[in-house]
C-alpha positions as CSV (number, residue, x, y, z in Angstrom):
1,X,-0.3,-0.1,-0.2
2,X,1.5,3.2,-1.1
3,X,0.1,6.4,1.2
4,X,-1.1,9.2,-0.7
5,X,0.7,12.5,0.7
6,X,-3.0,14.1,1.7
7,X,-3.6,10.7,4.0
8,X,-1.9,11.2,7.5
9,X,-3.8,8.7,9.3
10,X,-2.5,5.1,9.2
11,X,-5.9,3.9,10.6
12,X,-7.8,6.1,8.0
13,X,-5.5,4.1,5.1
14,X,-6.3,0.8,6.2
15,X,-9.7,1.2,6.6
16,X,-9.8,2.4,2.7
17,X,-7.9,-0.7,1.7
18,X,-10.6,-2.7,3.9
19,X,-13.3,-0.5,1.7
20,X,-11.6,-2.0,-1.8
21,X,-11.0,-5.5,-0.5
22,X,-14.8,-5.7,0.0
23,X,-15.6,-4.7,-3.2
24,X,-13.8,-7.9,-4.4
25,X,-16.7,-10.4,-2.5
26,X,-14.2,-12.7,-0.9
27,X,-12.2,-13.1,-4.2
28,X,-9.5,-12.0,-2.1
29,X,-8.6,-12.2,1.5
30,X,-6.2,-10.1,3.1
31,X,-3.6,-10.9,6.3
32,X,-0.4,-9.4,8.0
33,X,2.6,-9.3,6.5
34,X,5.9,-7.7,6.6
35,X,5.6,-3.6,7.4
36,X,1.9,-4.5,9.1
37,X,0.5,-5.4,12.3
38,X,-2.5,-7.1,13.9
39,X,-4.1,-3.6,14.6
40,X,-3.8,-2.7,10.9
41,X,-5.8,-5.7,10.2
42,X,-8.3,-4.6,12.9
43,X,-8.9,-1.1,11.1
44,X,-9.4,-3.4,7.9
45,X,-11.8,-5.8,10.0
46,X,-14.1,-2.3,10.5
47,X,-14.9,-2.3,6.9
48,X,-14.8,-5.9,5.5
49,X,-15.1,-9.5,7.1
50,X,-12.4,-10.5,4.3
51,X,-9.2,-10.3,6.4
52,X,-7.5,-12.6,8.8
53,X,-4.7,-11.9,11.4
54,X,-6.9,-9.5,13.6
55,X,-7.0,-9.6,17.5
56,X,-9.4,-11.8,17.5
57,X,-8.3,-14.3,15.0
58,X,-4.6,-14.1,16.4
59,X,-1.0,-13.2,14.9
60,X,-0.1,-16.2,12.7
61,X,4.0,-15.3,13.3
62,X,4.1,-17.8,16.2
63,X,2.6,-20.1,13.9
64,X,4.9,-19.3,10.9
65,X,8.1,-19.9,13.5
66,X,6.9,-23.3,14.5
67,X,6.9,-24.5,11.1
68,X,10.0,-23.2,10.3
69,X,11.8,-24.6,13.4
70,X,10.3,-28.0,12.6
71,X,11.6,-27.4,8.9
72,X,15.3,-26.6,10.4
73,X,15.1,-30.0,12.3
74,X,14.3,-31.7,9.6
75,X,17.0,-29.8,7.4
76,X,19.4,-30.9,10.2
77,X,18.5,-34.4,10.0
78,X,18.5,-34.7,6.0
79,X,22.2,-32.4,5.7
80,X,23.8,-33.4,9.5
81,X,22.5,-36.3,10.1
82,X,20.7,-35.5,13.6
83,X,17.6,-33.5,14.4
84,X,19.1,-32.5,17.5
85,X,19.8,-28.8,17.4
86,X,21.8,-28.1,20.8
87,X,25.5,-26.9,19.9
88,X,24.5,-25.9,16.0
89,X,25.3,-22.7,15.1
90,X,22.1,-21.1,13.3
91,X,22.5,-17.7,11.4
92,X,19.2,-15.5,11.2
93,X,19.1,-12.5,9.0
94,X,16.2,-10.8,10.4
95,X,14.7,-10.4,13.7
96,X,11.0,-9.4,12.6
97,X,7.9,-11.0,14.3
98,X,8.7,-14.6,12.9
99,X,12.6,-14.2,13.2
100,X,12.3,-13.3,16.6
101,X,9.9,-16.0,17.3
102,X,12.0,-18.8,15.7
103,X,15.0,-17.6,17.4
104,X,13.4,-18.0,20.6
105,X,12.4,-21.6,19.8
106,X,16.0,-22.1,18.5
107,X,17.4,-20.9,21.6
108,X,15.2,-23.4,23.8
109,X,16.7,-26.0,21.9
110,X,20.2,-25.1,22.9
111,X,21.2,-23.8,19.2
112,X,24.5,-21.2,19.2
113,X,22.4,-17.9,17.4
114,X,24.1,-15.7,15.3
115,X,22.0,-12.5,14.5
116,X,21.7,-9.5,12.2
117,X,18.7,-6.8,11.6
118,X,18.9,-3.1,10.5
119,X,17.0,-2.7,13.7
120,X,19.8,-2.7,16.4
121,X,17.2,-2.7,19.2
122,X,16.2,-6.4,18.2
123,X,19.3,-7.5,18.0
124,X,20.1,-5.9,21.5
125,X,17.0,-7.8,22.9
126,X,18.2,-11.2,21.5
127,X,21.7,-10.6,22.8
128,X,20.0,-9.7,26.2
129,X,17.3,-12.4,26.2
130,X,18.6,-15.2,24.1
131,X,22.6,-14.6,24.2
132,X,22.9,-14.2,20.5
133,X,26.1,-12.8,19.1
134,X,25.5,-10.0,16.7
135,X,26.6,-9.9,13.1
136,X,26.9,-7.0,11.1
137,X,24.4,-7.2,8.4
138,X,26.8,-6.9,5.3
139,X,29.0,-9.9,7.2
140,X,26.0,-12.6,7.9
141,X,26.1,-14.7,4.9
142,X,29.7,-15.0,5.1
143,X,30.0,-16.0,8.3
144,X,30.8,-19.9,9.2
145,X,27.5,-21.2,10.5
146,X,25.6,-24.9,10.3
147,X,22.5,-23.3,9.1
148,X,21.5,-20.0,7.7
149,X,18.1,-18.8,8.2
150,X,17.1,-15.6,6.2
151,X,14.0,-14.2,7.8
152,X,13.7,-10.8,6.2
153,X,12.8,-9.6,2.8
154,X,13.1,-11.7,-0.3
155,X,15.7,-11.9,-3.2
156,X,18.8,-12.6,-0.2
157,X,20.1,-15.5,-2.4
158,X,22.0,-14.7,-5.7
159,X,24.7,-15.9,-7.9
160,X,27.0,-13.6,-5.8
161,X,25.5,-14.1,-2.2
162,X,25.7,-18.0,-2.7
163,X,29.6,-17.8,-3.5
164,X,30.0,-16.5,0.0
165,X,27.9,-18.8,1.9
166,X,30.1,-20.7,4.7
167,X,27.3,-23.3,5.8
168,X,25.7,-26.4,5.1
169,X,21.8,-25.6,4.8
170,X,19.8,-23.0,4.0
171,X,16.3,-22.8,5.8
172,X,14.6,-20.0,6.6
173,X,11.2,-17.9,6.8
174,X,11.7,-15.3,4.2
175,X,9.4,-15.3,1.1
176,X,11.3,-15.2,-2.3
177,X,14.4,-16.0,-1.1
178,X,16.2,-16.8,-4.7
179,X,16.4,-14.5,-7.1
180,X,16.1,-17.3,-9.8
181,X,15.9,-20.9,-9.8
182,X,18.9,-21.2,-11.1
183,X,20.7,-20.0,-7.5
184,X,19.0,-23.4,-6.4
185,X,21.2,-25.1,-8.5
186,X,24.3,-23.4,-7.5
187,X,23.3,-24.3,-4.1
188,X,23.1,-27.6,-5.1
189,X,26.6,-27.7,-6.5
190,X,28.1,-26.1,-3.7
191,X,26.4,-29.1,-1.4
192,X,24.1,-26.5,0.5
193,X,21.0,-28.2,1.1
194,X,18.2,-25.6,0.3
195,X,14.9,-25.8,1.9
196,X,12.2,-24.3,-0.2
197,X,10.8,-21.1,1.2
198,X,7.1,-21.7,0.5
199,X,7.5,-25.3,2.3
200,X,9.3,-24.3,5.1
201,X,7.5,-20.8,5.7
202,X,3.9,-22.3,5.0
203,X,2.8,-22.4,8.6
204,X,1.5,-18.5,8.7
205,X,-0.5,-19.4,5.7
206,X,-1.6,-22.4,6.8
207,X,-2.7,-20.8,10.2
208,X,-4.7,-17.8,8.7
209,X,-6.2,-19.8,6.4
210,X,-7.7,-22.5,8.4
211,X,-8.6,-20.0,11.0
212,X,-10.4,-18.0,8.8
213,X,-12.2,-21.1,8.0
214,X,-13.2,-21.8,11.4
215,X,-11.1,-24.5,12.2
216,X,-9.9,-25.3,15.9
217,X,-6.5,-25.0,17.3
218,X,-5.7,-28.6,17.6
219,X,-6.7,-29.1,13.8
220,X,-4.6,-26.3,12.7
221,X,-1.6,-27.7,14.7
222,X,-2.1,-31.1,13.2
223,X,-1.7,-29.6,9.6
224,X,1.5,-27.3,11.0
225,X,3.1,-30.6,11.9
226,X,2.8,-32.0,8.3
227,X,5.5,-29.5,7.4
228,X,8.2,-31.4,8.5
229,X,7.3,-34.7,7.0
230,X,7.0,-32.4,3.5
231,X,10.3,-31.5,3.5
232,X,11.4,-34.6,4.3
233,X,9.8,-35.9,1.2
234,X,11.1,-33.0,-1.0
235,X,14.2,-33.7,0.1
236,X,14.5,-37.7,-0.5
237,X,13.2,-37.1,-3.9
238,X,16.2,-34.5,-4.3
239,X,18.6,-36.7,-3.2
240,X,17.6,-39.8,-5.3
241,X,17.1,-37.8,-8.6
242,X,20.1,-35.6,-7.6
243,X,18.6,-32.3,-8.0
244,X,17.9,-29.2,-6.0
245,X,15.0,-29.5,-3.6
246,X,13.6,-26.2,-5.3
247,X,12.9,-27.8,-8.4
248,X,11.7,-30.8,-6.7
249,X,9.1,-28.9,-4.8
250,X,7.9,-26.8,-7.6
251,X,7.3,-30.1,-9.8
252,X,5.3,-31.7,-6.7
253,X,3.5,-28.5,-6.2
254,X,2.5,-28.2,-9.7
255,X,1.1,-31.9,-9.6
256,X,-1.1,-31.0,-6.8
257,X,-2.2,-27.8,-8.4
258,X,-3.1,-29.1,-12.1
259,X,-4.0,-33.0,-10.9
């Protein structure tokens, strides 16, 4: 949403967005994303019922982080031979709602955290509460670690950045991590296991869609628990076919969409 110069109220902007969504009569349902909040969704909800992630529906970030955490365990098992995260060095790029929630779960599992964020306050909080080690934003990708977890904006993995990586696997919550599918092949050639972003980070969307449908939390949690096994399935196909998990995931997804 681009704010017109004459609109000063954030609430008014999101209420206008709500009116726009309502005209689509359910063909589009909106939800929280980077740069927005539950309060923003509450403003939209004043104008339309086609919105999720409101105060009453709940913030999907913890559920997205839960799925990514489970996916990281599957990734560790596939690449490192164990899903025990104790002592593993995990580099988290981005400490937003999902990134910080993921950091909390990794800390509880005994992982060593390396963190970066453009908001120094969030880095400081991770240092104080989770014993995280701060890394400069422009140095995180080249910092030695077991697993890199991109949890900020997309496009972080390109031919140049992949050549700098010093990790065994990439598994994070960011959307559109690859600038191009060929980058996934580059990761494969380097022996770096890549968790397809839309598989590992699907927990947030699963939560908001099922919650909006009216499902109860136990049902939603059961669906979230399948993220780990789906990743394991993708990795098994990729290993057997000696291909990138990204290409395997695309083919499996297309079979579901077009069957």
